[in-house]
N, C-alpha and C positions, 0 to 999 in steps of 0.2 A: 186307188181308182184311176184308170187311164183316161186321159183327156182325149177328146175327138176334135179334129179340125172342124171349123164351122161348115155346116151344111147349107143347102139352099142355093142361091144364085152363085155361079163361079166368080172368083175374084177377077176384076178387070185385067185384061191381058197385059197391061203395062204396069201393073202393081204386083210385086212378087215378094213373098216371104224370103228371108235369108235361108239358105240351105243348110248352113252350119253355124254353130255358135260355141263360144267358150264362156263358162260361168266360173269366175274366179272367187272362190269362197264356198266351202261345203258345209256351212252352218244351216240352220233351219230355213232361212229365207233364200239363200243361194240354192239349196237343194230343191225348194219349192218352185223357184223360177226355172231351174233346169228341167224339172218335171213338166212344167207348163210348156216350155219350148219343145221338148221332145214329144209331148202329147199333140202338139200342132204339126208334127212331122219334121221338125228341125233336128238334125244330127247334133247332139250336144255333148261337149266335153266338160266335165265338172272337176275342177282342181281344188284340193284342200291340203292344208299343211299336215294333217293327221293321216298317216299312211293307213292306220287301222280302219278309219272311217271309209276311205276310198276303197280299200280291199273288201270291206263288208258290202258296200254298194255294188261292186262288180260281181261279188260271189252270190249275193242273196237278192239283189234288187231292192234293198231296203236300207234306211239309215236310222237304226233304232235309237241312236243317241240324240238325234235332232228331230226326226219325224216318225216316232214310233207307230207301228201299225199301218204305215202307208206303203203301198206297193208302187215303186217307181216305174215309169214306162221303159221299155227295152232300149229306147233311143238315148238314155242317159248312160254315158260311159265315163267312169272315173279315171283321172289321170294323176300320176304321181309327180311328173315333171311339168313345170309351167310352160316350158317350150313345147312339150307334146300337146298340151291343152290348146295352145294358141296356133299350132301348125295348121295352116290352110283354112282357118275359119273365116267367116265373113263379118262377124260382129262379136264383141266381147262385152260381158257384164261384170263389173267389179262389185262384189257383194261381201264386204268385210266391215267391221266396226269403223266408225269415222276416224278414230285415232290411227288406223292402219292404212288409210286410203293412200297417203303419200308414198309410203314405202312400197306398197303393192303396185301402185301405178308406175313407179320407177322400175320395178321388176318387169312389169308388162311391157314397158317401152323397149326393153332389151330384146324381146322375142317377137313382138307383134309386127305385122306388116305396116309399112309407113302410112298407109291410108285407112287402116282399120278403124271403123267406128267403135267407140267405147262408151257404154252407159254405166254411170255410177249409181249404185243402189243403196248407198249409205246416206244417212241424214244427220246434218250437223254443221257446225262452223269450227274451223281449225282455230284452236286457242291462241297459238303463237302469232298468226297472221291475220285473223278475222276473215279468212277466205271461205267461201262456200265449197262444198265437196267437189263440184265440177271444176271450179277454179284451181283447187289444189291439184286435181288430176291433169288439167291443162298444162300446168307448169312442168309436169313430169313427162307428159305424152307428146309434147311438141305439136305438130300440125295435124294430128289425128282429130277427127270430129269427136267431140265429147258431149254427151247428154246425160240424162238421168231417167230413172223410173221411180215413181212415187205414188202413194195412194193409201187408202184405208184397207190394209191387207194383213191378216194374221197368216203365218206361214202354213200351219197345219190345215186350216180351212181352205186355203188356196190349193194345196196339194191334194186334198180330198175332193176337189171339184165343186166346192160351194160357189155359187155365182159371186164373182168378184170383179171389181173394176179398178183400173189404175191409169195414171197419166204417163206417157212417154214424151219427154221434152228434149229437143235438140235445137241449136240455132238453125235458122233457115237462111241459106245463102241465096244469092240472086238466082242461081240455077235451080235451087230447090223451089223457089217461088214460081218459076216458070213451069217446072215439072215436079209437083209435090210427090208423085207416086214413087219417085226414085230417091227421095230423101231418107236419111237414116231414121228419122222419127216415124215416118209412115211404114217403112219396111220392118222396123222392130215392132211397131204396134201390130202389124199383120202377123208377125212371127210369134207373138205372144197370145194371139186371139184364138180361143177355142170355144166350144159350146158353153163353157162356164166362165171363162176369163175374157173380159171385154176391155180393150185398151183404147184410150183416147190420146190425141196428139196435141202438143203445145210447142210454141217457140219461146215461151217465157220461162227460162231456166231459173231466174231469180225468184219469181213468184212461186214456182213449184218447190224450190229448195227451202225458201224461208218457211213455208208451211211445215215442211218436214222437220226443220230444226226447232221451231218454237213449240210445236204440238207436244213434244216430249216433256218440256218444262211445265207447260200448263197442266199436263196429265199428272205430274207430281203434285201440283197444287190441289187438283181435284181429289187425288188420293188422300192427301193430308187432311182435308176438311171432311171427307167421307169417313176416314179412320177416326177422326175426332168426334164423330157422332152426328154430323149434319147430313142432309139428304138432297132431294132433287132440286129445290130452289137454289141452294148454294152452288151445286155443280153446274146448273144451267147458267147462272150468273158468271161463273168462272169461264165456262166455255165461250159464252158470247163475248165477254170483254177480252178474253184471250184471243179470239178471232180478230178483234179490233187491233190488238198489239201486232198480230201478224200483218195486217194491212198496212199499218204505219211503217213497219220496218221494211216491208217489201217495196212500198212506194219510195221510201228514202233511198233505196238501192236501185231504183229504176224498174221494178217489177210492177205488175198490174193488180189492182184490187180484185178484178174479175177472176184472176187465177186463184187467188186466195179463197174465194168462195166456191171453188171447185173441189175435185176429189183429193188433190194433194194438200189442200188447206182445210176447209171445214169438214170434209169427209174424213180425213186422217185424224183430225182433232177430235171429232165426235167419237170415233172408234177407240182411240187411245185413252180418252178421258172417261170411258164408260165401262171398262172391263178390266178386272185384275189379271187377265191374260197378258196385258201389257206390263212389262217390267217396270215402267215408269209409274203407272198407276199403282202397281203392287208395292213399290218402294214407298210412295206417299201414304198408302194405307197403313203400312207398318209404322212409319214415323208418326202418323196421326194418332195411332193407338199407344204411343209412348215407347215403342221398341227402339233401343239405341241403334244408331246406324251400323255399328260393328256386328250387331246381332241379327240384322235383317237378312232374310233368305237363309235362316238357320246358320248364319256365319259364313256362308259360301261366298267366294269372290265373284259375284255376279256383276257384269258390266251393265250399267244403266246409262244410256246415252244422254238422257235429260239432266242427269247429275253433272256431267261434264259440260253440257251445253248451257246450263244455267249461268256459268261464268262467261263462256265465249260469246253467247248471245248478248248478254248485258254489256260486256266490254265493247262489242261492236256498236250497240245502240248508244252507249254513252259517247263514243267518238263522233257519232252522227247527230247527237243531240235529240235522240228519239226516246220518249218516255215509255218504259215498259213496266208498269207497277207490279203486275203479277209475277213476271219473271224476276224482277228485283226482289220481291218478297221471298221467292223460292231460293234465290241465291243467298239472301241474308240468313236463312235458316240452315241451309246445307253447308255453307262455306264461311260464314261470318259469326256463327254461334248465337244468333238471335233466337230467343224462345219462340216456339211456334205460335202460341196463343197471342203473344205480344205483337208478332209480325202481322198476323192476319187481322187482328183488331185494328191495327194502324191502317192496313189496306182498306178496310171498310169505312174508316173515318176520314179518308182523303177528301179534299174539297169537292163539293157538288159541281158537276159539269153537265153540259148539254151533250146528248148523243150525236146530233148533227154537228160535226166539228166546225162547220161554217158559222155556227152561232157564237163560238168563241166566248163562252161564259165560264166563270169559276167563282164559287162562293164558299166560304168556310163552312165546314160541316158543323151542325149545331150540337153534336154529342159532346158531353163534358168529359174531362179526364176520368172521372169516376165511372161514367158510362163505358168508356173504352176499356178501362181496367176490368169491369164486370164481364164484358164480352171476352176479353183475353182469358179470364179464369174459366169461362164456359168452354172455350176452345181447348184450353190446356187440359 
């Protein structure tokens, strides 16, 4: 389905879409973003490592491996060479798994114009450094403006033109404050906006990125408990308390709680925790049903971002002295060999606390060891 630029009142004369863009990463989300840009009238070069995927896109206008059944707009042009994809474009989007952001950003830096704005569309925290994805990219991209795109988005639905919303975040310089219409955030938001894709603007990269990193870990927790046979009460509790963990870590890093209650936080959290379309939710579902990790996804080597981020997120939180009990529970199951039932029973038996953190209350939970063991058996 081809996107159409927004109709109605014309854009203000001083606010302009980018005319050309490079999307670095031809997986499902990269291809969906390329389709969205092209549908808005932006000439879009799509680069991917797999030559066969790029050749198929150029020959057929489809990407059957990643977006089966979706016709891509004519403005999506596949590029084999990274230098060709970046040549002359006005903005670039890096859309690769979090573990590849550093190496890809380094390669982009070799070919991109020195002032090219770059938006990172990966979600996570680098394990070795504790850096957010935009911070990783900044180390490799020098003085180029670096931002991100994040929100509750499944690639296929976006490419099919289902109404979708996301947040575009970049730092706002003094000049951007004086003239927001020329800022990278506003121009990229306009470039992505079609009749079905609505982009919002933010200057809070930390808040936006923390939401994207933690939601995958919380989704694994929701999947585990759903797979173990529990339903809506349990998932609602995990989503709500998971949101609180997002807020705590974002604030500790200088982000805003308000951002975490937006699209990139509660929006993405709700989507990812509510559908097996999410690889994170799907992994949790299988583990909750007792499927060994090696046998999940029929034994295929599927990359699950939350599995990696369960360690990197909690490592960062520990350094900052921030308590993330749900994320810690997921880490203990995935990486420390703790039985699933035992881990979640202990999570539910943590000390009783007040929801308003200003009350600063904590009392021992009245459940006995026998009670906890009984719940652990039910979960297992």
